[in-house]
N, C-alpha and C positions, 0 to 999 in steps of 0.2 A: 104750032111745031112742040114736040115736048121738050122741056128744059131737062137740064143737062147737070147733077149737081155733084160737088164734090163735099164730102164732111170729112175731116180729119178729126181722128181720136173718135170714131164712132163708136166704139164697143162701152163708151163708160156711160155715164146716166145721163147728162145732158145731152151728150153725140147720140145714144138713141132715139133721146126724144126730137131731136131735129130729125133725123132719119126717117123716124115715122110719119113726123109732118109733112115732109116732102112728100113723100110715097103716099100719102093721104091725097094731095094735088096731082096727083099721078106723073110726077116728076120720075123721071129715072137718076136713081141715086148709087153712086159709088160712096164706097167711105175704107178710111183707112184704120189700122189699127197695128200694134206692135207685140202686144205679150197675151190679151186677154182673147184668145183664140175661141175659147164654148162661148164665151159672150158674144163675138163675132160672128161666128158660125150659126148660131140661134137668130140672133138680127135676122143676116140674111134669111133663113126660113121662114124667120117670121113676114117677113116685106119685103122679099124679091128684090133688097138691095143686094148691091154688087160689094164683096169687102177685099179690102188690097192690105196684106201684111209690109208693113216697112219701119223702118226706124227714120224718121222724118226730121234726125239732124245728120242725117248722111246724102252728102248732095247726090250720090250715086244711088241709093235707093229711091230718093225723091222722084227722079229724071226717069227710074224705072217706073215708079207707079203711075206717075201722069202721063209718061207714053201707053200703060197699060191700058188704062181709063179711057184714054184719047182713040186707041184702037178698039176698043169697045163699044165705046159710045159714040165717036165721031167727034165731039167737042167738048168742052165743061164747059156752060154759060153761068156756070154761079158755085162760087169758091166759098168756103165756110169754113174759117181757121178757128177750129174750136180745141183741138189737141192741147195741153198744160199739164203741168205738175205740181205740187208743191212738196214742201217739208216744213212741221211740225217744229220749230226750234228757234230759241233767242238768238238774238243779234250778236252776242258775245261768243257763241259756238257755232257759229258759220264758218266752216272754213273754205277757203280759196276754192277746193274741187265742190263744195255743195254751190257756191255761187253761180259758179259757171253752168251744172248742171241745173238748176233752175234758169236760167238764164236762156239755156239752149232749148231747152222746152217749150218753153212760152215766147220768144222772140225769133230765135235762131229757125226754129220748124216754121214760122209763119213769113219769114223771109224768106228760106229757100223753096217752100212752098208756090209761094204767089208768083215770086219769080219765074220760075216753071212754068204756071197756069197763064199767068197775065200775058205771056207772049202770041198764045192763041188768040186770045181775047182783044187784043191791039191789032191784029192781023183781019181781024171781022170788025174791029170798030163798036163791040158791042162785051158789053158782060157785068156782074157784080160781085162785090167780094163783100162778107161779113165775118170782122173779126170780136170774136168773143173775148172782152175784155172782165174786170172785174174789180166789186166796191172798193176791192182791197187798194187799188191804187188810186183811188179819188177821196178816200175819205180816214179821219181819223178813224183809226179802228186798230185793235189789239191780234195783229197779223202777222206772219214772219216779214222780215221786211226786205229777203230778194225776190220773195215772192209778190210783195208790193211793189216792188220798183219795176221785176218785169212786166206787170202789169198795166202801170202806167205808160212803159212803154209802148202798150199796143194802140194809145191816143194820140202819140206823136206818130207813129207810121199810118195810122188810120188818117190822119188829116193831111197829111203829107202826101200821099201815095194818092188820098183823092184829088187833090189840085194836081197833080202831074198826069194821070190818068183822066180827068175829065175830057180834055182835047180828043179821047179815043170814044168816050161816051160810055165808060166805064164809072159804075160807082161804087164808093168804099164806104163803107161804115161801120163802126163799131157798136156791140150791145154788152151790156155792160149791168149784169144780174148782183143782185143782193145776197143775202144767206139763201141756198135752196135746201131742201129738207134731205137734200139726195147727193151722191156724186161726193165734193171735196167738203161739202156740208156736213158729212158725216163726222170728221174728221174735230171739226169745233167744239171745246169743250161745251158742260152744260151751261154755265154761270155765263161766258160770253153768248150762247146761244140768247140767254133770260134774258141779257144786254140788251141786245140787238133787237130783240121782239116789243122791249119796254119803250126804245125809242121809233117803232117801226109802226106808221102810222094805220098798216093793214092788220098789224097786232100777228104777225106769223111770218115764217122762213114761207118762202117762193119755191114753187115747184119746174123742173125741169119741162114740165108740158106747155107753163104760164112762158118760159124764156122762148122756147119752140117756135110758139104763135106769134113773136114778136120777129123772131128771127123769119121766118116763112114769110109774115108780113114786107119785112124790111129788103126782100130781095126779090119781092113781085112788081109789079109793072105798075101796080096801086100806089108805089110809094117811087115814082121816079124822078119826085122835087125833091126828094129826101138825098143830102148827100152830104160829107165828112162831117156826121156826127155822132156823138157817143150818146147812146139810145138807155137811159136809164128802166133798168127792170126791178127796181127793189123793194116794193110796196112803200116806198115813202118815209126816208131817213132823212 
């Protein structure tokens, strides 16, 4: 039976790559977007995936989006928590509002969407959740502190949830990309890109397509023995 996939933040660079790759495997794919409607509609037209506008920090909008996806496709078999946000600023200039915004965009969204989706998975005793983290939460890198903190939280969420949901045959893993050539990677100063490439055994930034390949594999039945892991796709740092 064709799998149904929900990808949050599908209009961004990595989200688009993930949507395309799941569609290449003939999955039914829904994705969310918040503001980038032009990109979302273009991706719909290109791939046949279905876009749903929602602010995923808002509980009611999350509930509405998940309900609409479920009504259209019947269920959600795979959830990819990809949505995220960062600000480039030194720690001393981070205001409380900035901190709250980044935490909400990267962690609250993941909590709200997963809680809503997982109820159906528990009822069916089947499902896969893939959370997108970041090397910023694991390595000594010059990155915004609030973003690194939020992305470090993805690992704790993943590990704890994987244990709790294992009794329902639901797997939970996180993918940890390194520096990518598109998306958030475009905000990285040239000096820091050069420093990354210097210590990266692959000698270059990665691409969204390379990360998407790993996401789709981890979500597939071929990866049934992989659970509660943070899988690095960073070129070897």
